N, C-alpha and C positions, 0 to 999 in steps of 0.2 A: 539883036535884039534874042535871038534866040536862045544864046545863051542864058541868057538874064533872064527871060520866062523861067528858062529849067532852073536857075540856080533860087527864084523867090519861090517856086511850086518846092524844092528839097526844102526850103525854110521853111515853109507851109507846114512841110509834111512831118519836119524835125518838131516843131512849135505843139502838134494836136498830137503826137506822142508823147511829147514829154509831157504836156499837161499831165499833170499824176493822178489816175481815179483818183486815191487818197484828196483831192481836195477837193470832191460831189461830195464824197463820202462823209468828209469831217466836216460840210457844212449838214448833214444829217445826224453829228451826236451835237446835245450838249450837257453843258454844266454848269451845277449849283452849287453854293455851301451851306451847309449844315453847321449849329452851333448846339452844343449840349446846353442843357438847362440844368443850373445845379442855386445852391442859395447861396455858394460861397467861391469863389474866384475859380476854384478849378477841382472843389472835390462835391463829393454823391452823399445829401444827405441818405445815407443805409436807411434810418427808420421809417422813415418817409416813403424811399422807394419800396421797401420790404411791402409796406401797407399799400400802393399805387397798383407795384406790379401785380399785386395778389388780388385787386381789384378788377386792373385789366383782363387776367387771368379769366374771370368768371366772366366778363362781356365775350372774351374770348372762346369759352365753351358754350356760349348761350348763341353766339353765331353757328360754329356748330354744330350745335344740335337743330339748329330752327333756319338752316339754310335751306333746306329740302321742302320742308312748308311752305318758303318764301316771306315767313316774318324774320325781318329783319332783324338782328343786331349787332351791330357793327363796334367799333375799339371805343374804350374811354378816354379822353381827354387829360382826366384832371389830373397831370403827371409833374407839377411846377415844384422846382427841385430835386424831381425823383431820376431824373436822370434821361427823358427825354431829348428828342432834338428837333430842332428849329431848322428849318429850311426857310433860305432868305431868298425871297422872287418880291418882281412887281409884275404888279397887275393894270390893262389901261393904257390909253396913249393922252396925254404924256403918263410913261408907269408911275403910278402910283407903290413905293417900299411897303412892302407888309413881311412879317415874318409869319408863319404857320406852321404847325408840328409836321414831321414826315415821317409818313406811316406805311410802314408796309402791310397792316392786316385790318386797311380799311380801303375802299375806293373810293369813294368822292370828294373831290375838290371842293373845297367854300370858302368864304370868309367873311364878316363881319360887313355887311352894306349900310350906307349914311351914318347916321345918330346912332341908331339902332338901340336905342334906351332900356329895350327890355334884353339886350344880349349881357352874359355873363361872359367876361368879366370885362367893367368900364374900365376904360382910360385904356385900352391895347388901342392902338391904331384901326382904323376902320376905310374901306373904301367908300369910294363916292362915284358910284357910275353915271352919275349929271354931271361932272368932270370929265368926262371921256368920251374921245368924239369914236371908239372902236368898238362901245359896249351897244347889242341888242340883245332882247329877251328870249327866250325860247316859247315858240307855241307847245301846246297839249299833243301835236301832230308829228314834233322833229323827233330826230331817232333817239339824242340822247335821252330825251322825256320818257321813251317806251321802253327804255332800256335801262333806266332805273326804274319803274315801275314794276318791270321783269325781275329785277333785281332783287328789290327791298319792299315792294307794295308803298310805296311811300307817299305817291304823287297825286295830283286833282286838278282841277281844268279851273282855273281863273279870268274873268276877262272873255266872258264868251268863249272859251275856249284858245286865247289869243296867250295867254299868261301859265306854265307850268309851273306849277306850286309845289313843295314838297315839306314833309314833314317827317325827318329822317332820324331815330333815335339810336341811340348808344345803350344799351341795355338788355335787359331782359322783355317782355314782349306785357308785364304789366309793371313795368318800370316806366314812370315818366321824369324822372329825375335827370336825364343825358341823351338832350336832343338837340337839333340844330332847324328851321323855320325859315323857309320864306321861296324865293322863287327862283326857275335857273335861267341862265342868260350863257353869253358867247361873249370873248373877250380875248385881248390882247396879251398874253403872260411873256413877261421877259424873264428868260432863266440864263444867269451867270449874264453876258452880250446878249444874246440870242434872243429875238423878239420871234416868240409863234402867235401868229393870229387863230382865233375862229378855236380856243379851247372853249368847251361846255366845263361851266361850273354854276357852284349853289351863291345867290347872292342873300346872304342872310340876314335876317329883317327881326328872328328870336332865335336865343340859345339860353341853355338852362346845364349847369353843371358843370362848364370849364372854367378854370382857375387864374386863364393867363393865355396873350398868344391873338392872333387876330383869326386862326380859324387851321384850315386842316390842307394837307395835299395829298390824297389815295396815293397809293403806288399798289396797290394790291392787282389782281389778276382779273377783276372784271372792268367790263366793256369802258363805264365813267372813268377808271382812276385815270390816271396822270399819263404812266406810262403806254398803256392803250391807244390817248387819246395824240400824244405823239409818234404811234405806230414805233415805238423803239422794241426793237427785236431785243436786245436786252439792256441791261444798267444795274450800275455797280456802285456802291459805297466803300470806302475807307474808313473807319471810325479809332478817333487819335485815342490813343489813352491817357492822354494831358487834356482834359475836358476845357482848359481855356482856352483851347487851339480851335480852327476850323477846321471842319471833315467834307473831304468831297463826296459828289452827290452825280456820279453820270450816266449819260443816257446814248446810246446808240453808240456813233462808231467809236466814240470815246471811253467804253466801258470794258474793252478788251482785258486782259488778262496777257501778262508775257515774260518768258521768262521760266528759270525752276520753279519747282515748288509748286506750280498747280494740279490741284485735282478738285477731279468733278462728280457728281450724286445724282442720279435721276430725281425730277419734284415728280411726287405722287399724284398721278394721272385724276382730274375730275375733285381735286380736293380747294374749298376756295380759299384757301391759305399756299404760302408757298413749303410744303408739305415735304419732307427727304429720310426715306429709310435708316432707323439708326440699330444697329445691329447687334453693337454692343461696346461696352465702356470699359477700357482699361484705368483702374484704379493704380497704379503703384503696380504689385505684382500679382494682381486679382482684376479676371475679366466676368465684367456683369451682364447680365441679361440687356437683351436692345427693348426699344418698344414697337409691338408690333405694326400698328398703323402709323407709325413716322414721328417727326418732331416738328416742331413750326420754327422757322427762322425769320425773327421779328423786329424787328430797329423799335417798334416803340414800348418795350417790356426789358423793366433794366437786368433783371434777375432771370435766373435759369430755373428750370422747371421738369420736373422726372416726374411719371409717373411709377406706380411697384411693379414686379421687381425692381425693377432697375435700379430706382432709387434709393431702398435701403440697402441693397446690396452694395452700390457705393457707396453708399454712407457711411457701414461698418466698416470698410476697407480704407476709407481718408481715417477715423477713428481706432484702428488698429495700427496703420501705420505713422502717424502722427507721432513726434518724438515733441511733443507737449501737453501739460496737462489740461483733461477735458474742464471746458467752461459750461455753467448754463446758457441755455438754448434763449435764445432773444429775439421779437420779430420776427417768429416761424424761421428762423437759423437753426439747426438743430445741432448742427456739427461744428460748435465754439472751441476755444482755445486758448490760454492764456498765454500770452508773450509781450507780459509787461515790458521785458527790457529788449524790444526788438532785434530778439537774437537769431542768428542765421542758422534757422534748422532745418534739416530735410524735412523736406514737402515730398509726398507722393506726386510721380508724376501723371496727369489726368490726359485722355486721345479720347476721341469718340472716330467710332468707327461705321460708317456711313455707307450705305449700297453703292454698289458699280465698286469696291474698294476702296474709297476716297477715305485716309483718314488724318483729323486735323487733333494735331499734335499743341496742347495750351502752355502758354507758357503762366505760372504762378498767380500772377496778378489777374488774367484773368476767370480765374476759379476762387481765389483766395482774396479776403477785402481785411479792412481793418473798421471793425464795429466798436472803435472807441473804448476807453478806459482799462488799456492792455490786454484787450481780448481781439483774436481775429478769427473771421467764421468763413467757414464753405458757402461761395454763395448760391448753392442748388439749395431751393426747396422741392417739396413733398407735393406734387398735383394730383388731381382725379380728373380724368376725358381729356385731358391734353398735357404735352411736354410741349416745351417751349426755348430755344438758345437764345436765350436774350443779349441785349449789346453790349453786357459787359463781359460777355464771353466772346464775342465778336469783334472785342478793341484788336488793332492792329492787326487786323485781316481784312485783306479786298477781297471783298463778296460781290459775286457775280451772280446776277439772274439772268437765265437767257433763258425768256419768254415764250419765244418762238421752237426750238427745241427741248422742253421745261429741262434743263439742267441746273444745277446752282453749283459754280466753280468758287474754288476760295483760294488763297495764296497767302503765305506768312509778308508783311508789308512794312514799311515804318511807313505807314497813314501821313505823318507829318512832311517829309516827302514829297508827299504828292498832294499839300495843301496850298502851292502855288495853280498859274492859269494853266492849265493843261493848253490850253487850244492858244495859246502864248506861239509857240515855236512853230506848230503850223500855221497860222497864221501870218506869222514873219514871214517864211518861205515860199508862204502864196503870196505876201506883198511886194520881193523879189521878184517871183514868176513873172508877176503883172510888169512888174518893171523891165524886166530881160526883153519882155515879150515888146513891149512899147520900142525899147529901144534899134530892137531886130527890125520892124516895122519901120522904124524912122530908117533907118538902114539903105533897103530897101525899097523905100521910096526914094530915098537919095540917087541908087544906081540906075532904078529905070529911069530916072530923070538926066542924068545924063546923056 
């Protein structure tokens, strides 16, 4: 009997040691899917993208300018056909499937609620709180209500304080054309195959200025964002170059980068955005100036924007080193060239030099686009007040935001290869492990009975 007891103790010890720490860590990881919104099957309308990206730039600049005064100006959502990314999520019990813009430039999570007769756009799916057993309203004393009020000065008390109402503006302080209005609640949100209870969000009953989709998932640095509420130390995405294919959005333990080619740069402290220092740009044989106060990595802006002198210096370097005839500018693109026969011409290389020694070497599709009519254009446009690395320039890079350590990392990747379930393999091994444990315990039980 003593030998049997010793054997049991040995097996139990082995199982405890063998139970991988990653199994627990894996349960802290979540996976979502993003789909690029386009007018066609796999192409972006760059005329529309230029207009909407310019509008978004002005909103981001407004938010940056007003952050210290608590007059919130979040990011615009009018991005239909212009290259924004929709995140697939489900809300409630049982889950109600929706799509919402995944946006690193804002914080609030919100969705259309009920019939939402005063919501733009009409026709997109809504979430119905009365059909969910896990919905509850947040009062004015709730921590999330206080956090939203502190961030945006946009909340008020309804129903005698039992309801935290909000009117969340997306624009300048005198612009009443872009906003979402409703009340705050908590729900179970399903991300991939994982249900996460108690996520605070905006139940929108009135919205203006939005062209499509059911709402927005804020992935910003503020306390009301999905990243903060998940307590995710990191999140990452890998944007596929083929817009018809899905792109993975990963949280927590699933977001880690590994292998060769990983480079990291510190996030600028106290910035409302995910901002990094840009020390300079190499355009072919020319090294340009950097951006003193940094550039914003943003998933919701399609194009890339640079301030002077970096913009003018880089544009001149492109113009002088391109082997094509200069074409008239269009839609804010100033460096355009005739390429009617789609010649395989030499395009000057483009490398972004970030703080901490991180260099982002771009592929040509990251910074040159087909503008139609036999013309190709450099995707960078001029701005004042704010510089942005847009999502086209980030395609086929796995970009990770380490929120806890304030570091942004990136790695060249074939994002199509990450479009499968990153959780499938660990889950499979976890299942095998459980079956093994049951088999061993059954064997031990039989031994004891003998």
